[in-house]
C-alpha positions as CSV (number, residue, x, y, z in Angstrom):
1,T,8.9,22.8,-11.0
2,T,9.9,26.4,-10.1
3,L,8.1,26.1,-6.6
4,T,10.0,22.8,-6.0
5,V,13.3,24.5,-6.7
6,V,12.4,27.5,-4.6
7,C,11.2,25.0,-1.9
8,F,14.6,23.0,-2.1
9,A,16.7,26.4,-2.0
10,G,15.0,27.7,1.0
11,M,15.7,24.2,2.6
12,Q,19.2,24.4,1.7
13,M,19.5,28.2,2.8
14,F,18.3,27.3,6.2
15,R,20.1,23.9,6.5
16,S,21.8,24.8,9.8
17,Q,18.7,26.2,11.5
18,L,16.4,23.5,10.4
19,G,18.9,20.8,11.6
20,S,19.5,22.7,14.9
21,T,16.8,21.2,17.0
22,E,14.6,18.4,17.0
23,Y,11.5,20.6,16.6
24,M,13.0,22.2,13.6
25,T,13.9,18.8,12.0
26,I,10.3,18.3,12.2
27,V,9.8,21.6,10.3
28,G,12.3,20.4,7.8
29,G,10.5,17.0,6.9
30,F,7.2,19.0,6.7
31,V,8.9,21.1,3.9
32,G,10.3,18.2,2.3
33,S,6.7,16.8,2.2
34,I,5.7,20.1,0.6
35,C,8.6,19.4,-2.0
36,F,7.0,16.0,-2.6
37,I,3.4,17.5,-3.4
38,L,5.0,20.1,-5.7
39,L,7.2,17.6,-7.6
40,L,4.4,15.2,-7.8
41,T,2.2,17.9,-9.1
42,A,4.6,18.8,-11.6
43,V,5.5,15.2,-12.9
44,N,1.7,14.7,-13.2
45,N,1.2,18.0,-15.1
46,F,3.9,17.1,-17.6
47,E,2.4,13.6,-18.0
48,N,-1.1,15.1,-18.8
49,L,0.6,17.4,-21.3
50,M,2.6,14.7,-23.2
51,F,0.2,11.9,-22.9
52,G,-3.3,13.7,-22.8
53,N,-5.7,14.6,-20.1
54,G,-7.0,11.2,-18.9
55,F,-3.5,10.1,-17.8
56,Q,-3.0,9.4,-14.3
57,S,-0.1,9.0,-11.9
58,K,0.7,5.4,-10.8
59,L,2.2,4.4,-7.4
60,F,5.4,2.8,-8.7
61,P,7.2,5.3,-11.2
62,E,5.8,8.6,-10.3
63,V,4.6,8.5,-6.8
64,A,7.6,6.3,-5.6
65,G,10.1,8.5,-7.6
66,C,9.0,11.8,-6.3
67,L,8.9,10.4,-2.6
68,V,12.6,9.2,-3.1
69,V,13.6,12.7,-4.7
70,A,11.7,14.6,-1.8
71,M,13.3,12.3,0.9
72,F,16.8,12.7,-0.8
73,M,16.4,16.6,-0.6
74,S,15.3,16.1,3.0
75,G,18.4,13.9,3.8
76,L,20.7,16.8,2.5
77,V,19.3,18.7,5.6
78,H,19.2,16.3,8.3
79,R,19.0,12.5,8.8
80,V,15.7,12.9,11.1
81,C,14.0,15.1,8.2
82,V,14.1,12.2,6.0
83,T,11.7,10.0,8.4
84,T,9.4,12.9,9.0
85,C,9.4,13.8,5.3
86,F,8.2,10.2,4.8
87,I,5.5,10.3,7.4
88,F,4.2,13.8,6.3
89,S,4.3,13.0,2.6
90,M,2.1,9.7,3.2
91,V,-0.5,11.7,5.0
92,A,-0.5,14.3,2.3
93,L,-0.6,11.4,-0.2
94,Y,-3.7,10.1,1.4
95,Y,-5.6,13.4,1.4
96,M,-4.5,14.0,-2.2
97,N,-6.0,10.7,-3.2
98,K,-9.4,11.3,-1.2
99,L,-9.6,14.7,-3.0
100,S,-8.9,13.4,-6.1
101,Q,-11.4,10.6,-5.9
102,M,-14.1,13.0,-4.6
103,K,-13.7,15.3,-7.8
104,Y,-12.7,13.1,-10.7
105,T,-14.6,9.6,-10.0
106,A,-18.1,9.0,-11.6
107,P,-20.6,8.7,-8.9
108,I,-21.9,5.1,-8.6
109,S,-25.4,4.5,-9.0
110,T,-27.1,1.9,-7.2
111,P,-30.3,0.4,-8.7
112,V,-33.5,0.9,-6.7
113,S,-35.6,-2.2,-6.0
114,K,-39.2,-1.9,-5.9
115,Q,-41.1,-3.4,-3.2
116,Q,-44.2,-5.4,-4.1
117,Q,-47.1,-4.7,-2.0
118,K,-49.1,-7.5,-0.8
119,K,-52.8,-7.4,-0.5
C-alpha cells in the first residue's frame, strides 16, 4: 500500500507535466496501471493474511475494484490517462494471470496409452 500511495503522490505532483502533451498522457496512464498492479497486490496480500494462503483474487470484487480505483487516480491527472490506464492494466492483468498460472497451477498429467503390437 505504501508504494501505491507513493505512486499516486508522484502522479499528483507531476500532474501538469503528465497532462501537457499526448505522449505524457500515455505515460500517465502507464503510471496508473502500475498503481493498479500495486493496489491489486496489496489487496491480495491482505486477503491472504485474513483468509489463509489459498485465497485467490476474483474478477469482480478485487480486480474490478482495484481497476476502478486506479482509473480514478488516473482521471485526476487527465481524461486520456483513464483510457491508457485501462489498456495498460488489461495487458498487465493478462501477463500477471499467465505468470500466476505457470507458478501456482498443478501440472496436468496425461495418461500414456500403450500400443499393442500385432504379430
